[in-house]
N, C-alpha and C positions, 0 to 999 in steps of 0.2 A: 435641232434644239439640245438648247445647254442641258436639260433635264434627263436626258435617254442615260438608263441603266447602264453599268460597264458590262453584264451581261448582252445586250444588245448590242456595244459596241465591237463585241467579238468574231462576229460572224462566224461564219461555217467553219473556217479552218480553225477561229480560237474554241470552238464547241470540241471536234476534234482532239483538239491537243490536249485540253483540258480530260476529256476521257481519258485519252492516252494515261497520262500522268494516275489519274486515278487508278486506274489497271495496273501499271506500274507497281504502285505502293501497295494493292492487295496481293499483288504478287511476291513482293518482297516480303511482305510478313508470312504468306503462305510458307514462303520459303525457308523463315529462320526457322518458325515452330517444324519444320518436315528436317531442319537443321540438327536440330535439337532433339526431336524424337530419334535420330537417325544415331547421335552422337549418344543416349542413353541406349539404344539399340547393341552399338561397337562394344561400351564398357562392358554389359550385361554379355555378349558373347567373349569379351576378353575374358572375364574372370570363367565362364562356361569351360573357354578353350584350355586356361589354364588347369581348370580341375579335371579336365578330360586328358588333358597333358600327363599329370601326373597317374592317372589311374592308368592310362595307358603304359608309361614307363615300369609301374608296375605288376602290371600285368605282362611284360615283357620280360621281366625280371624272372613273375614263374614261368614263364613260355622256356626263358632260357634253362633253368634248372629242368625243367621236364624231358626236353627233346634229347638231354644229354642223358637222359636214363629212359631206357624203353619200358622195364621192368615199372618203375615209377609212373610212367606216364600210360601202358597198360592199366596200374592198379586205380591211379585215380578215375579212368574212364569206367573204367568197372564197378568203381566202388558209387561213383555218381549217378551210373545208370539202375544199380541196384536200389540205393535211397530213393530215388526219383520212382523205381516201381513199387516199391513199398509204399510210400504215402500217396500212391495214387491209387493205393487198393483201399485206401482209408479202414485197416484192421489194428485198433489201438495196441494190439498186445504185440505184431509184431512191428508196428513204428516204436513202441518203448522199448523194444530189444532192439532195434535198428538204432537208436540214439546212445544207449547204453553201451552196446558194443562199437558205436562210433567215438565216445567220451573215452573208452577204457583202451583204444587202441593211440587215440591221441597222447593220453596222460604218459600212457607206456613210451612210445616212442620219443617224448618228452623227454621222459626217464634218461631212455636207453642214449639220447644225443649226448648229457651230462656226465654219461660214463658209469651209469647205472641204473640196475633194476630191480624194481623193491615189485612183488605180487602179492596183492590185498589178501584179508582173509576174505572177502567175500569169492574170490575166485579160488582158491583152495576149498570152502565149502560148497563145491560146484554143485550138488546134486539138490543139497537142501536151498540153495538160492533157484536155482530153477523152476524147482515145485514150489518154493514159494511165491515166485514171479507169478508162476500158473496161476495159483490160487490167488493173490490178490486181485483178479480180474472175479471172481464169482460174486454174486451179488442172490439177494433173499430168494427162493425159489429154485436156486442152482443146484448139481451134484456134483462132487469132485471124488473121483474116483482112483485107486492106489492100489500096488502092492507094495510091500514089504517085504526084502529079500536079506536087507544088509544085517549085523548082529546084533544083540542089545546096546555095545558099547557107541555105536553108529550114534544113537538118539540120547548120548547120555550127555552130550552138548548142547544140543536143539530146543533150548525151553523155548527158545522166541516162534522159532518156528510153530512147536507145539500151540504156545499161546495165542499163535494166529489161528489155528484151526480151533482152538477153543473158541473166540471172537467169533467167528463165522459162522462156526454153529448154533452159537447164542442168536446171532444174526437170522438165522433163517437158513442157513446152507448145508443142505445134508451132505455127511463125509464117509466114506465106506472104505477101508483099509483091509486087505487080507494079508497076514503076516504067513510068510512061506518058511519052513525049518525043512533041514536035508535027514534029521534022524529024531525021532521021540526024546533022547536027550538033549538035543538042542531046545526043543519044545518045553520041557521040563527045568529048563535052565530057570531060576528065582529070577534072574535079571530079567529075562522075557517075559513070565509071567506078569510080573511087576509091570513092565511095559505095556504088556498088552492091559494091564487093570486101567494104569495109569490113563491110557487114550479112552478105554470105555467111557472109565470114568467123566472125560472131558464132554461125553454127547458122541463120542467117535463112533460109526456101526464096527465095530472087529471083529474079524474070522479071520481061522489061520487054516493050515495044510502041514502036513506033515510027510514027506517024501513023497509027493504027487505023480501020477503016471507023465501028468503033463509036464512040458517043458517052462521051469521060472521065469518067468521076464518081469523084469523093472519098469513098469505102466504107470501112468497119469492119466487122465481124462477128467478133459470139465464140459460138462452136460447144462444146457441152458434152456428153458420151456418157448418151443415154438410157435407158428400161430395157434395151435389147435391148443394148446398147452404142453405138450408130448417134451419130453424130454429131447433133445438133439447134441450129439457131441459138437463142439465146436474147435477143441483143440484136443489133443493128441500127442504124447510124448515116450518115450523110452531112453532110459538110460542102463545105457551098456557095461557091464561089469565081467573082470572079467574072472580067473576061476577063483580067485583069493579074493572074490566079491569087490574089489578095490575098482575105480571108476575109471573107465576105459572113456566114455564119449555121450553125448549129449544131442539127440535127436526130437525136434518137436514139430507138428505140423499143423497149419489149420485147415480146416474142412471148405474154406471157401476155394481154397487151392490146390489144397489134395485129399479130395473127397475121399477118395478109394483107402487111400492109405488110411485115413480118421475110420474110417468105418472098419478096417480090418483089425486094426489095434484095438478098440473099444470092443468088438466082438472075441476077440482074445483076453481081453482084463475080463468080460463078460464070465468066461467060461471058468475064469480062477477065482473069481467071487464066489462064483453060482456053487463051484465046488469047493470054498471053504465052511470049517465047521464054527459058528457061532461061539465068541466068547463068551462066558458068562464068569460074571464079578464073582470072585472067591470060591472057584471050584478048586483050583491050586496054585492061587496067588500066595505070593510070599513077600517078603520086603527085600529090597535089593541089597547084595553081597557087596556091591560096589557103593563108594560115598557117592551118590546123584540122590540122597531121598530128600536133598537138599530141596530139587526141582517139584518134590510133589505139592502139593495142594495143601 
């Protein structure tokens, strides 16, 4: 019949050919999509490869420097390991110290590489910088205890440190300081008397010892309330002085890492504090003979 449709004229073979054509078209579209996606991935991979290549070349450059100098290689390894240990301990005081030391070392090496060495005022004023850093971690309810072996001239320029003492005392931090003198003459020095009066007036619990039987040691301890409110030493340090009372070195320990050392220093300091005579305002105080009355309030 002339009215038969085209599809009915195709027969089985026609249907099969048509189906293959459709499938081929679909596969072509899929292949095109996959090809475009792969092209994008190749571009991304190429960019990442280029970035990795640059980073690798930079790393290789550092590696070439390190392998040529065993001392430098050991130093980098030890610094990296120590820094990682400090960060893992989660001790804010020692983390601050670590960052400070790395910053100073980096600046110093950069300065030396340019043929120049500059020692900052902060580094020169070692004991005060050290004590001030420990004290900066004090909070209301804490107690900061220390001895003072240096002559009055040592305190003459340390107005910022004493101002820090004064402000923390106002904010609820207890500060105890015992001055240790070699002789009655040193104790009667008008400058020494004036310094003890100045610190007492700042709210510091001041005491003194004259030619004590115990061995004088320059120790600082920071205590914080424990679980039941009892004060517990968390940091302890000692400033090692030479016979002329100039600075030799400074050591500091945390109770978490060195509990026995902190306990030992705390007990030693408590003996010195307990042996001191409380300083009373107006006893034998007088105006300072040196021009540092400007530091008085």
